[in-house]
Structure formats: C-alpha cells, structure tokens
Kinemage of the C-alpha trace (Angstrom):
@kinemage 1
@onewidth
@group {chain A} dominant
@subgroup {mainchain}
@vectorlist {calphas} color= white
{ca met a 1} P 89.288 20.492 15.649
{ca ser a 2} L 92.110 22.221 15.115
{ca ala a 3} L 93.124 23.827 11.647
{ca leu a 4} L 96.705 21.445 12.462
{ca gln a 5} L 94.471 18.178 12.256
{ca leu a 6} L 92.838 19.101 8.841
{ca arg a 7} L 94.707 19.182 5.341
{ca gly a 8} L 92.550 20.473 1.874
{ca arg a 9} L 94.480 21.460 -1.309
{ca val a 10} L 93.015 24.656 -2.730
{ca ile a 11} L 93.544 26.195 -6.184
{ca val a 12} L 92.552 29.804 -6.166
{ca val a 13} L 92.015 31.188 -9.563
{ca ala a 14} L 91.556 35.038 -8.959
{ca gly a 15} L 93.176 38.486 -9.372
{ca ser a 16} L 95.944 39.973 -7.040
{ca asp a 17} L 95.392 42.543 -4.271
{ca ser a 18} L 98.529 44.962 -4.005
{ca gly a 19} L 96.475 45.916 -0.681
{ca gly a 20} L 96.449 42.173 0.769
{ca gly a 21} L 92.846 42.456 2.061
{ca ala a 22} L 91.249 40.938 -0.772
{ca gly a 23} L 91.817 38.794 -3.809
{ca ile a 24} L 94.351 35.904 -3.969
{ca gln a 25} L 95.849 37.591 -0.830
{ca ala a 26} L 92.930 36.938 0.951
{ca asp a 27} L 92.744 33.347 -0.407
{ca ile a 28} L 95.992 32.522 0.636
{ca lys a 29} L 95.432 33.843 4.254
{ca thr a 30} L 92.217 32.098 4.851
{ca val a 31} L 93.607 28.723 3.388
{ca thr a 32} L 96.428 28.946 5.670
{ca ala a 33} L 94.547 29.930 8.809
{ca leu a 34} L 92.179 27.198 8.362
{ca gly a 35} L 94.817 24.511 7.757
{ca gly a 36} L 94.781 23.905 4.304
{ca tyr a 37} L 97.317 24.498 1.333
{ca ala a 38} L 96.716 27.091 -1.280
{ca ala a 39} L 98.167 27.437 -4.761
{ca thr a 40} L 97.139 30.088 -7.584
{ca ala a 41} L 96.531 30.866 -11.042
{ca val a 42} L 96.573 34.793 -11.082
{ca thr a 43} L 94.127 36.450 -13.375
{ca ala a 44} L 95.125 40.090 -13.051
{ca ile a 45} L 97.285 41.985 -11.262
{ca thr a 46} L 95.604 45.029 -9.446
{ca asp a 47} L 97.023 48.453 -8.197
{ca gln a 48} L 94.691 48.878 -5.083
{ca asn a 49} L 94.578 50.154 -1.413
{ca thr a 50} L 91.610 50.426 0.944
{ca lys a 51} L 90.475 53.729 -0.557
{ca gly a 52} L 89.708 51.578 -4.148
{ca val a 53} L 90.968 50.172 -7.214
{ca his a 54} L 93.598 52.465 -9.136
{ca gly a 55} L 94.445 49.857 -12.402
{ca val a 56} L 94.038 46.494 -13.388
{ca gln a 57} L 96.720 44.847 -15.359
{ca pro a 58} L 95.119 41.502 -17.247
{ca val a 59} L 97.305 38.427 -17.116
{ca pro a 60} L 96.903 36.448 -20.530
{ca pro a 61} L 94.570 34.121 -20.740
{ca gln a 62} L 97.208 31.250 -22.118
{ca phe a 63} L 99.151 32.145 -18.984
{ca val a 64} L 96.323 31.625 -16.560
{ca ser a 65} L 95.480 28.233 -17.939
{ca ser a 66} L 99.140 27.146 -17.868
{ca gln a 67} L 99.374 27.626 -14.211
{ca ile a 68} L 96.470 26.012 -13.792
{ca glu a 69} L 97.706 23.068 -15.501
{ca ser a 70} L 101.023 23.284 -13.853
{ca ile a 71} L 99.662 23.197 -10.773
{ca leu a 72} L 97.226 19.790 -11.486
{ca lys a 73} L 99.615 18.108 -13.142
{ca asp a 74} L 101.743 17.967 -10.106
{ca ile a 75} L 100.460 19.445 -6.810
{ca gly a 76} L 96.715 18.470 -7.460
{ca ala a 77} L 93.871 19.685 -5.964
{ca asp a 78} L 90.625 19.044 -3.733
{ca ile a 79} L 88.641 21.760 -4.669
{ca ile a 80} L 89.297 24.767 -7.066
{ca lys a 81} L 87.961 28.449 -6.280
{ca thr a 82} L 87.426 31.140 -8.611
{ca gly a 83} L 87.467 34.410 -8.176
{ca met a 84} L 88.117 38.110 -10.023
{ca leu a 85} L 88.111 36.673 -13.844
{ca gly a 86} L 87.587 39.611 -15.544
{ca ser a 87} L 87.117 38.838 -19.378
{ca val a 88} L 85.570 36.485 -21.534
{ca glu a 89} L 88.919 34.992 -23.073
{ca val a 90} L 90.212 34.439 -19.411
{ca ile a 91} L 86.886 32.495 -18.513
{ca ala a 92} L 87.317 30.677 -21.655
{ca ala a 93} L 90.732 29.598 -20.808
{ca ile a 94} L 90.399 28.603 -17.488
{ca ala a 95} L 86.897 26.416 -18.302
{ca ala a 96} L 89.243 24.831 -21.187
{ca ala a 97} L 92.102 23.916 -18.523
{ca leu a 98} L 89.657 22.833 -16.279
{ca asp a 99} L 87.834 20.294 -18.799
{ca lys a 100} L 91.284 18.967 -19.644
{ca trp a 101} L 92.903 18.520 -16.380
{ca gly a 102} L 90.644 19.184 -13.568
{ca leu a 103} L 87.072 18.225 -14.410
{ca asn a 104} L 86.133 16.254 -11.477
{ca ile a 105} L 87.623 18.741 -9.046
{ca pro a 106} L 84.429 20.434 -7.202
{ca arg a 107} L 84.258 23.942 -8.344
{ca ile a 108} L 83.549 27.236 -5.568
{ca val a 109} L 82.341 30.026 -7.519
{ca asp a 110} L 82.672 33.531 -6.355
{ca pro a 111} L 81.080 35.813 -8.928
{ca val a 112} L 83.066 38.743 -8.175
{ca met a 113} L 82.123 41.897 -10.182
{ca val a 114} L 82.391 44.816 -8.500
{ca ala a 115} L 85.455 45.877 -5.821
{ca lys a 116} L 84.509 47.386 -2.426
{ca gly a 117} L 84.827 50.876 -3.738
{ca gly a 118} L 82.717 50.439 -6.539
{ca his a 119} L 85.480 49.786 -9.492
{ca ser a 120} L 83.917 46.941 -12.218
{ca leu a 121} L 86.037 43.774 -12.017
{ca ile a 122} L 84.648 41.839 -14.922
{ca thr a 123} L 83.640 43.090 -18.414
{ca asp a 124} L 79.734 42.974 -19.365
{ca asp a 125} L 79.954 40.399 -22.105
{ca ala a 126} L 81.626 38.029 -19.738
{ca val a 127} L 79.024 37.836 -17.220
{ca ala a 128} L 76.855 35.465 -19.639
{ca phe a 129} L 79.873 33.592 -20.495
{ca leu a 130} L 80.544 33.359 -16.533
{ca lys a 131} L 76.874 31.546 -16.227
{ca asn a 132} L 77.412 29.326 -18.811
{ca lys a 133} L 80.896 28.075 -18.204
{ca leu a 134} L 81.489 28.226 -14.497
{ca val a 135} L 78.540 28.906 -12.742
{ca ser a 136} L 76.970 25.384 -14.481
{ca gly a 137} L 78.124 22.733 -12.749
{ca ala a 138} L 79.758 24.425 -9.992
{ca ala a 139} L 79.728 22.856 -6.384
{ca val a 140} L 78.726 25.806 -5.001
{ca val a 141} L 78.047 29.807 -6.208
{ca thr a 142} L 78.515 32.640 -3.337
{ca pro a 143} L 76.990 35.523 -4.776
{ca asn a 144} L 75.996 38.662 -2.817
{ca leu a 145} L 72.868 40.488 -3.747
{ca pro a 146} L 74.248 42.900 -6.368
{ca glu a 147} L 75.670 39.998 -7.959
{ca ala a 148} L 72.553 37.930 -7.762
{ca glu a 149} L 70.517 40.200 -9.263
{ca val a 150} L 73.250 40.490 -12.233
{ca leu a 151} L 72.998 37.053 -12.719
{ca thr a 152} L 69.638 36.475 -12.396
{ca gly a 153} L 67.768 39.337 -13.588
{ca leu a 154} L 65.782 39.788 -10.427
{ca lys a 155} L 65.528 42.311 -7.944
{ca val a 156} L 66.886 41.126 -4.715
{ca lys a 157} L 65.827 43.484 -1.843
{ca thr a 158} L 64.316 40.794 0.624
{ca val a 159} L 64.557 37.513 2.151
{ca ala a 160} L 62.231 36.363 -0.115
{ca asp a 161} L 63.850 37.476 -3.062
{ca met a 162} L 66.720 35.915 -1.976
{ca glu a 163} L 64.904 32.483 -2.258
{ca ala a 164} L 63.729 33.179 -5.554
{ca ala a 165} L 66.974 34.167 -6.748
{ca ala a 166} L 68.614 31.625 -5.418
{ca ser a 167} L 66.244 28.923 -7.101
{ca his a 168} L 67.191 30.934 -10.394
{ca leu a 169} L 70.723 30.317 -9.764
{ca leu a 170} L 70.282 26.490 -9.036
{ca lys a 171} L 68.269 26.310 -12.632
{ca leu a 172} L 71.604 27.505 -14.019
{ca gly a 173} L 72.930 24.224 -13.247
{ca ala a 174} L 74.717 24.874 -9.567
{ca gln a 175} L 74.593 22.295 -7.131
{ca ala a 176} L 74.438 24.794 -4.412
{ca val a 177} L 74.219 28.537 -3.604
{ca leu a 178} L 75.066 30.517 -0.973
{ca leu a 179} L 73.318 34.036 -1.401
{ca lys a 180} L 75.121 36.479 0.982
{ca gly a 181} L 72.888 38.866 2.407
{ca gly a 182} L 74.927 41.562 3.675
{ca his a 183} L 73.356 44.532 1.561
{ca leu a 184} L 70.431 43.772 2.976
{ca glu a 185} L 69.199 46.739 5.272
{ca gly a 186} L 68.972 46.451 8.735
{ca asp a 187} L 70.761 45.506 11.615
{ca his a 188} L 70.547 41.562 11.003
{ca ile a 189} L 72.142 39.406 8.275
{ca val a 190} L 71.033 36.585 7.040
{ca asp a 191} L 72.440 34.422 4.366
{ca met a 192} L 70.660 31.756 2.645
{ca leu a 193} L 72.207 27.969 1.457
{ca ile a 194} L 69.782 26.284 -1.104
{ca thr a 195} L 70.359 23.100 -2.870
{ca glu a 196} L 67.680 21.077 -4.334
{ca asp a 197} L 67.179 19.395 -1.203
{ca gln a 198} L 67.013 21.795 1.448
{ca ile a 199} L 66.988 25.880 2.148
{ca gln a 200} L 69.143 26.389 5.249
{ca thr a 201} L 69.541 29.923 6.797
{ca phe a 202} L 72.655 31.340 8.662
{ca glu a 203} L 71.825 34.944 11.010
{ca ser a 204} L 73.848 37.110 12.587
{ca ser a 205} L 73.837 40.510 13.992
{ca arg a 206} L 75.481 43.048 11.666
{ca ile a 207} L 79.023 44.472 13.081
{ca asp a 208} L 79.603 48.359 12.937
{ca ser a 209} L 82.933 48.153 10.953
{ca thr a 210} L 84.620 49.932 8.059
{ca ser a 211} L 87.075 46.595 7.680
{ca thr a 212} L 85.065 44.718 5.559
{ca his a 213} L 87.544 44.521 2.343
{ca gly a 214} L 87.704 41.016 1.291
{ca thr a 215} L 84.695 39.704 3.180
{ca gly a 216} L 83.535 37.613 0.389
{ca cys a 217} L 86.845 36.146 -0.941
{ca thr a 218} L 87.698 35.095 2.430
{ca leu a 219} L 84.110 33.599 2.923
{ca ala a 220} L 84.298 31.687 -0.067
{ca ser a 221} L 88.133 30.645 0.311
{ca gly a 222} L 86.884 29.903 3.864
{ca ile a 223} L 84.198 27.281 2.359
{ca ala a 224} L 86.625 26.084 -0.375
{ca thr a 225} L 89.351 24.865 2.512
{ca ser a 226} L 86.675 23.399 4.709
{ca leu a 227} L 85.424 21.169 1.610
{ca ala a 228} L 88.431 20.276 0.630
{ca gln a 229} L 89.326 18.671 3.901
{ca gly a 230} L 86.090 16.913 3.977
{ca leu a 231} L 83.511 18.991 6.076
{ca ser a 232} L 80.238 18.785 4.871
{ca leu a 233} L 78.868 21.830 2.930
{ca val a 234} L 76.380 23.306 6.145
{ca asp a 235} L 79.572 22.686 8.288
{ca ser a 236} L 81.937 24.326 5.556
{ca val a 237} L 79.414 27.251 5.317
{ca ala a 238} L 79.340 27.845 9.111
{ca arg a 239} L 82.637 27.365 9.649
{ca ala a 240} L 83.684 29.729 7.254
{ca arg a 241} L 81.087 32.439 8.294
{ca asn a 242} L 82.321 32.362 11.957
{ca phe a 243} L 85.833 32.617 10.589
{ca val a 244} L 85.233 36.045 8.715
{ca ile a 245} L 83.093 37.190 11.787
{ca thr a 246} L 85.867 37.149 14.050
{ca ala a 247} L 88.097 38.410 11.286
{ca ile a 248} L 86.104 41.498 11.193
{ca glu a 249} L 85.851 41.959 14.901
{ca thr a 250} L 89.284 41.716 15.398
{ca ala a 251} L 90.546 43.836 12.179
{ca pro a 252} L 93.645 45.566 12.790
{ca gly a 253} L 92.005 48.858 11.194
{ca leu a 254} L 94.529 49.776 8.797
{ca gly a 255} L 94.203 52.209 6.087
{ca lys a 256} L 91.377 55.227 5.158
{ca gly a 257} L 88.888 53.108 3.490
{ca tyr a 258} L 87.600 49.663 3.691
{ca gly a 259} L 90.340 48.154 5.634
{ca pro a 260} L 91.433 44.422 5.708
{ca leu a 261} L 90.312 41.409 7.950
{ca asn a 262} L 92.460 39.723 10.502
{ca his a 263} L 92.777 36.757 8.554
{ca gly a 264} L 95.510 35.504 10.962
{ca his a 265} L 93.078 35.254 14.403
{ca thr a 266} L 93.210 31.519 14.356
{ca met a 267} L 96.990 31.338 14.881
{ca arg a 268} L 97.020 33.005 18.117
{ca pro a 269} L 98.022 30.931 21.066
{ca gly a 270} L 95.072 29.558 22.884
{ca val a 271} L 92.544 29.826 19.897
{ca ser a 272} L 90.465 27.311 18.880
{ca asn a 273} L 89.196 26.820 14.987
{ca glu a 274} L 86.195 24.910 15.809
{ca ile a 275} L 83.094 24.316 13.508
{ca val a 276} L 80.465 26.238 14.718
{ca arg a 277} L 77.494 24.667 13.322
{ca pro a 278} L 74.067 26.451 12.962
{ca ser a 279} L 71.194 26.497 15.030
C-alpha cells in the first residue's frame, strides 16, 4: 500500500522546532511522507538546534484556539494530534476549542514534557490539567517512560512496570496507551500498546545513533496519519514504528548534538511504504 494510495487529514497542535528535527516540522514531514495532509495550530516558537533548546516564545492561548477553529470550519480533520503544549492556559484553550469544534474527532496525545537535551517544555501545574482535559478521552496516548512516571506517579524501569503504568493511564480515561520503552536499559527495545481488551508488544533492536531528535513526535504523527487513513490501531503503530526505525537508520547525520531523522526516506524512487505488522 503506497503513500499515494492513502489519505488522511491530521491537525497537529504543537510547538515549532527551529532546527527542523522535532515538533511541528517533524509532524508535517511525517504526515506528508505517509501520504496524509497536515494542518497545524502552533502553540509555541522555539529557538533550538541539535544541541538543545535556547528559548521558547509561547503563542497566546486565544490565537492557538483560533487556529484550530479556522482549520476545522474549513478543511476539517480526521485526527487531531497534540504535542508540546506548555501551559495551563494553552491546554485550556485547546480543550475548549476541541469541545466546541472537534468534539467527535479522535485525539492522539503525545505528552511532550522535556526536550531531548533536557529543557522542560511544560509547566508543573499544567501536567494535572493535561491529564484531565486531554489524556482523558484520548484515542491514544504515547508517553515515553519519564513522561509516564510524571503522569502516573509510578516508577517505570522494567517491562512489568510499563504494564502497570499503561493500565494506570487507561484508568485516567484514555482509550489506548502506547508506552514507548526507549529509556529501558539494554540493546532491546519494547514498546507496549494496551487497551481494555488487549496488550500488544512491539520489539526491536536499539540502533546505535545520536540521530534521534524528534522520534517521539514522528512516531505519534505516524500513528495519527495511519489512523486518519483508516488503518487499525495495531497496524498504525506497526507502520509508524517501521517508519521511525528506517528514518533513524538513514538519518543524514546533521548537527553536533542529537540530530534529525530522515523523514523523506519513503519518497525515494522504488521505496515501498508498506504496513509492517507485528509478529
């Protein structure tokens, strides 16, 4: 199934990454590479490169809301994907906008909290608001292990811990949780997808690379795109993981820190963008 055979409208509500590796830039690249259509509501403008975040300029909450309204009143959306949100005020504005104009549109919530270099991207008081307003009712939540610890208050250091944390997040009202195991120790990575009906694990070998900036944004947008195009949740996760793995393996090696992925690898001649199902 090629990217050109698929469609899907995704609204990305997230921050801009001036270095192009993560945030809105990674989201647009991913959605486009997988054959979808990306629209955006920018929550913040960041000054960053592969070595870290050097500054953040929030967008006024009402303007974030008006971006969402303008898109939904005209283009519409099949999926809404959230990333960096930053503050209580922005989260409240987004939640109100979605309640008014996008109530029945599924949400993929990537709870972005800390940049790859360690810079905090959300205020402490916004975490509880994020859980109540956006995690609750989300179609899928995609935290990494540190984010899961913040959201649940649990220590998440093992695969068994992952199942407990994911179950806790389901109790917060999410329909599904994809808990990303990249922070586990060792050369083997386990991601866990859990719903009320099933637990599905996805396993792969760790890639020795510093070109990992934006992997979380890319994975969540890949899932959002595939769901918007009508794929099942399991197939959407498998396809998005395969996209990220190849994007790391073929990364251009830019910058002196955590470099960007190769989001354009599906656009090379002769490259198939097939769905890779879990074993």
